[in-house]
Phi, psi and omega in degrees: 000311177299321183287325174298320179299317177299317178303315182298319183280323186273332183234345188071234179247027186253151178282175174297137180272174177277137176304134180094344177283153178247125180252105177300324179295326177263000182054046181214165171238146186265128176233154176287147177306323182296338183265358181256003177259159176299147176301334182263006176224070183293169177288128183218165167247178193247220190299134175280309182230094183291346179079189183288159181293134176255105188245022179272004182094354178266352189280161177258123181297143174224150184254127172269170178306317178293342178279343176287124174251175183282086178113349178204178183244125176281116187259003185289327184236035179296140174277162176233142175248173181281159182292331178289320174292321178301317181294325178300331181243040181302332181296337184255012181295144185272157171222153181305134185090353175298140176257125180260141177229122177291136184242357177241113177074284182281142175250039190285159183232143175205155176257128176302120177277172183300320183296343182249018173299127185092357180283183180232177178226166178253181185290356178269006182225142175256138177255128179244105183261110184297140178286185185289347178258010183231132182270141186294317189289324178296317185289325174302312183299318178298316180294335184269351184294160179293327183293309182294322177297320177294323177297316179294315185298325180288355178245006176292143182237139180100161180253299183287335182215069180301133177213164174261143168277152175303327179300323177298313180299315180297334183268003178296125173285136180240131176277115182255121177253181173297144187303319177300320177291326176294320180291326177295311179299317185291331177288319177297318182290326179298314182291315181293312180298320178298323176291316177297318177302320178291328171296314178301317179295320180290322182293322181293317176298321176293323178296318179296322181290324177295320178297319176296324183284329181291318177295319184289326178297311182292324176292322178294324177291324183282315181211016181260212183298320180294319176293324177292322182293322179291320183299325185289344180262001183289147179302160176306319181293324176292320174300323179297319181294321176292325183289324172304314179291324179291319176300314181295320181299313180302315179302315185287325181296319180294321179296318181294322185284330182266346179278128172258148180305132176263149180304141180295132180276151181288331182216145179243127182296164180289324179299309180303311182299325176293323183294314182296313178302325177291323181285326180215090175279154176301328181288324175296316179301311183298324184284324177297314182295327179293320176300313184292329180292327184272352183286149177297323182203194178305150180244152170272158177306322177300313182294320180291320176298318179294320178294334182277350178057048178265155176287160182296332183294341189264012185296318180297311177299330176297316180286337176293316181302311179308314184296315181290323179291331174292317176299326183278001179071020180263344173223162177242132178246112184247142181237096184292342179206189187285338184252327187269147175230129178239132181242139175211151184279145180266135175084000000 
């Protein structure tokens, strides 16, 4: 919403123009970003290797890519370099009103406040110092517009660490209006974008809350208060089946708790091998894991046994499979209290 709003105010329904062209409908002329900065302050990035943190009060603060937020600079955890290193990169020193653009991964934009006058940047940030005919806030809004951001994204290079070259930043077309008009538009955009960003923030928070409510409702229906209330209304035959499963579960839990790993034998008889295959085939294990993967949350042994649609006679083999999958690290068997058991797939 904020980026589309900037496009609407700055461009209307028109595309980015060609450098040097005059657009009478927009009352602007298009210039390259390289041509809107003072001749002695070209577009640059900053320090390559700022060195260890200088925390004795003599260090010079510098801004990293992660310190840029969308519209401002986070100053709480700025790092500091030595005065010697800062002097080596004096050409990239910051002044109040400079506009910063992230050029590695993030394309965030911020204006340098008065308290950071004299600070520095790293190689992950480009400094654009507006000339006398360009308003800093207006330029920052243009860099944050959907049109400019799309223009930059189409020129990012690399996959793991996509970045812009300074040449790409220098070639960005910028719509230059009369300075008074720039200031007026920037003020309108400041108010509108702040309101829209608050709407987006509120909507995002509401979406997160709705997802949490949906999850809590699903969990309650599956094995929480709602599930317990429904269970109380189950017919006697259903209760009998649950009781049989509960007894088998207690027996299996006791066996798992009291069994210690046995030394591995050198050879296994064919009879024993066939018995193990009968108790836990790979197909049964895969089916059980598939049911757990599709579950909304952890499952009780009763629910899992029921979803697998197994016969009552398969209860012992069912718990053998659970034990082996737990030992293999494919499922987790959690006991939130003395009576309940929850099973979930790992990974």
